[in-house]
C-alpha positions, -999 to +999 in steps of 0.1 A: +250+306-005+234+276-021+201+277-039+175+251-020+173+219-035+136+215-043+131+185-064+113+150-056+117+120-072+085+095-070+090+059-080+062+033-080+072-004-088+044-023-106+039-059-114+045-049-152+067-013-150+085+005-127+076+044-130+096+075-119+089+110-121+108+141-110+087+170-100+096+207-085+085+225-055+052+240-079+046+204-085+054+204-124+067+172-140+101+176-149+111+139-160+092+109-162+098+073-175+083+036-177+110+010-172+102-030-169+101-041-134+126-066-126+126-099-105+149-085-078+132-053-076+163-032-075+170-034-111+141-016-121+144+009-095+180+015-106+170+021-142+143+044-137+160+064-113+188+066-136+168+076-167+150+105-150+183+116-137+195+116-171+165+137-185+175+163-155+211+168-169+227+193-146+197+195-123+200+164-109+220+178-080+187+197-071+170+161-061+161+166-024+137+136-019+130+101-033+097+087-023+092+049-031+057+027-036+060-010-038+045-044-040+074-061-024+060-070+010+028-082-008+048-104-030+066-117-001+036-128+017+016-142-013+052-164-028+061-175+012+095-160+005+117-139+027+096-142+059+109-144+091+097-166+120+074-151+143+066-159+179+030-147+188+017-139+220-022-133+230-031-112+258-066-122+268-067-152+286-091-169+300-116-147+281-102-154+243-090-192+243-117-206+222-101-198+189-064-200+190-041-174+175-033-174+138-055-204+134-072-194+102-037-189+085-028-210+051-007-243+063+020-233+039+022-199+055+022-210+091+048-236+084+069-206+067+067-178+091+053-188+126+077-204+154+049-206+177+019-189+195+007-187+232-025-173+248-017-159+283-030-139+308-038-101+300-061-080+282-091-057+286-127-054+289-141-028+266-145+000+294-106-008+303-111-029+333-082-056+330-094-093+322-067-108+339-033-098+354-005-099+330+010-134+333+049-120+327+063-155+338+041-172+312+056-151+286+095-158+294+085-194+297+067-194+262+098-174+244+123-198+262+106-231+250+110-222+213+137-236+192+144-201+177+124-170+164+133-137+144+106-115+160+077-114+187+043-100+179+019-091+206-018-090+207-038-077+238-079-076+236-087-036+233-049-026+234-052+001+209-076+021+237-056+004+266-021+003+254+000-004+289+001-041+289+015-045+254+041-019+261+049-033+292+055-067+276+077-050+251+099-039+279+098-073+293+110-088+261+139-066+256+149-067+290+152-108+290+162-109+251+184-079+246+179-041+236+176-053+197+148-079+201+124-072+174+091-068+193+058-056+173+029-042+191-009-046+175-017-011+189+005+005+162-008-020+131-045-017+134-082-009+150-102-025+176-108-063+161-084-087+178-083-115+154-076-095+121-053-070+142-033-098+155-033-115+119-019-081+107+008-077+134+022-112+129+027-105+092+044-073+102+065-092+122+071-115+097+081-089+070+107-069+092+137-087+070+121-078+038+113-044+050+151-041+056+162-056+022+138-030+001+150+001+022+189-010+019+180-016-017+165+021-024+193+035-002+220+018-023+207+032-056+203+066-041+241+062-030+252+048-065+238+077-081+254+101-054+223+118-044+220+138-013+185+128-007+162+120+020+141+086+013+107+081+020+082+049+015+046+054+005+018+038+027-016+024+021-038+054+027-020+077+001+005+092+026+042+087+031+066+077+060+102+078+067+123+045+060+127+038+096+090+039+101+088+016+071+112-006+085+094-010+116+056-013+100+062-028+065+027-042+066+016-005+060+031-006+025+008-033+013-021-014-010+003+015-015+003+011-053-032+019-060-033+047-034-005+064-053-024+062-086-056+076-069-035+104-052-017+110-085-047+110-106-064+138-081-034+158-085-028+156-122-068+160-127-073+185-103-106+165-093-113+159-056-143+138-059-139+112-087-139+073-098-102+066-108-091+038-131-054+026-133-049+006-162-015-013-161-004-042-177-015-067-159-045-053-139-070-023-139-074-010-105-101+012-097-107+034-067-129+063-054-114+098-047-130+115-017-118+152-009-087+142-027-076+111-007-085+076-016-118+061-003-109+033+025-125-001+025-147-007+056-144-043+052-116-067+064-089-073+037-077-107+029-037-107+020-021-141+009-052-161+025-051-139+058-079-116+070-066-083+083-081-053+092-055-023+090-064+007+067-064+001+030-082+018-002-113+005-010-102-008-047-118-031-073-093-049-091-101-063-125-080-088-148-079-063-174-046-048-187-024-040-216-008-074-213-041-094-209-038-123-231-065-130-255-075-165-270-073-160-309-101-186-312-128-174-286-121-140-278-118-151-242-098-124-220-073-134-194-069-144-165-032-147-178-009-115-187+023-113-206+031-084-182+066-068-190+074-095-216+046-076-239+075-059-257+087-093-270+056-112-269+024-090-281+016-090-317+024-053-320+056-057-308+066-086-332+056-117-309+031-147-313+007-139-283-028-117-288-032-093-261-059-066-251-031-041-264-032-056-298-070-054-296-070-016-289-044-010-315-070-028-340-097-008-330-077+025-338-054+035-308-023+050-315+002+030-293+039+042-301+033+045-333+031+010-341+009-009-366-003-047-363+009-070-389-015-088-410-038-110-393-062-140-399-099-128-398-108-155-370-080-131-347-093-099-357-127-112-347-115-122-313-098-095-308-129-072-314-148-094-292-121-091-263-121-057-263-160-055-261-158-078-234-132-056-212-151-022-218-183-042-207-160-052-171-151-018-168-187-004-171-197-027-147-173-018-122-175+016-126-214+010-118-202-008-086-181+019-071-205+048-080-230+039-056-256+051-081-241+086-090-238+094-126-219+126-121-188+114-109-161+122-136-139+091-145-103+098-143-083+073-164-045+070-158-018+043-164+001+029-193-031+010-206-054+038-205-062+033-241-084+006-231-109+029-217-130+042-242-143+081-239-179+074-235-182+044-211-217+039-201-228+050-163-196+068-159-196+108-158-171+131-179-139+108-189-107+128-176-074+119-193-046+137-176-012+151-186+014+122-175-013+099-164+007+071-174+032+076-146+003+087-120+011+060-096+047+076-093+035+113-091+013+102-063+044+091-044+061+123-051+033+145-036+022+126-006+019+139+025+033+122+055+003+106+075-005+090+109-036+076+126-048+067+162-080+048+176-096+055+208-126+041+228-148+063+252-181+064+269-206+089+245-205+114+270-165+113+272-161+117+231-148+150+230-119+139+253-112+109+230-111+127+199-086+148+215-065+121+231-068+103+195-057+134+175-028+141+194-015+102+190-022+105+152-003+137+149+023+121+167+027+093+145+024+116+115+054+133+128+072+102+135+066+094+097+081+125+085+057+153+088+067+187+097+056+191+133+045+228+125+022+218+096+007+187+105-030+186+110-062+165+116-074+156+081-103+131+091-123+120+123-142+088+123-168+080+148-185+045+151-207+034+176-199+000+196-227-022+203-231-049+232-215-023+260-232-020+294-228+019+285-232+037+257-196+035+238-182+049+206-148+040+186-130+073+174-107+068+146-086+099+137-059+107+106-036+131+106-013+142+079+013+172+068+038+181+043+073+164+049+096+181+072+127+197+058+147+181+083+170+150+085+201+140+068+208+111+042+220+079+057+242+060+037+234+021+027+246-003+050+274-025+040 
């Protein structure tokens, strides 16, 4: 009988580096690497996976899972590339026609990704009373009148609590346009707020083709290496989802990079409550660990000029990284960065561009055993000033996130961790865990599969609402790949709802569990 295959590969694609690690079933790091991120994403993934497999040697056949965190979806939105054209349907007329769907979008994004919008009868009041009958004929007339579209996004008022109308619309569209029609419902994307949820749903629909290309790329690399491994994607809240789930909800991968870093930092350091700073080549991302998971933002987040309300880690990003350019005359820091080109352009590597890595080396940091060339006095002075300024910005960021707590440890990870001093004022003890340079990939490899759900309820019925939301969150976690026998509820949040005729509460439930040992590898599409 063959021994069980227990190794997991975690991969995280950043703006500068693509990191990969291999962990065994006890969480020991067996192999790790940093490879330059490539313009097509696939090249960096290919190189990083090939390198850690080479380090494994004969144990490569023990790899059972590959987990990927990527910024590809974010890059597609920001750069306005590879986006599909979306038909947006809002259910809520006549109550919600004052502010048209997606009208706050930037003009270039609208022209790229929007096929058309419609505001039609439907939606619910906060107590579940229908605003108007569902306008089935109007939906079909709208779709038939468009010159073409790649996907349909549907958002109904209060649909996360009362989902029936959106489900009816999805069935109607597939009956009309065929079973393969791409329909995306807002109840699966975000919580109660209509406009931000509507935006997130439309972005998700526009990213459908991008998600397919990235999942195909990952499967292609896995096949090229001859791995019999199940593949997963990291999502915003520090948990994982299956490739099928990621293809359906690609917008949930936005923010997965910082979430991976925070989860990886928690795992490597053993800290459950801490501030984490992940210093990369381009930015320093700071977040807060609460009970081992990233603290989530309570505010709407703007992605590519669009306000959304899906769950994201509470991240503070600074333009402080190893590749951040230093003005040799004034000591000004950034905002430009040489990114993955630092090995060719940085002074420490024989280039001509001063960076914060050079400033750290001048201050005595040991970086790959390299030494700086002889520098003019003005450049040396500028580098010292730049490093002081970088430390001050990091100190201010830590103070903002700590909310006055001085005892929270500061876990420092990332390839540019040498930029953070050991005695940063305002921070607790500084922890630099082993393998911290690839904490983001470790976070991807150790993550649980998760799901969440929201429910509106009268206060007196809150117990039933929590039970219903818990069942829905557990079902979504299982759909994302969690073991049905081990998934549990890990967080319940209750928020009072204002301006209602009866005391009302919104319940948000998060469920998570270890990955199931089921499922077979699916070959890449040709």
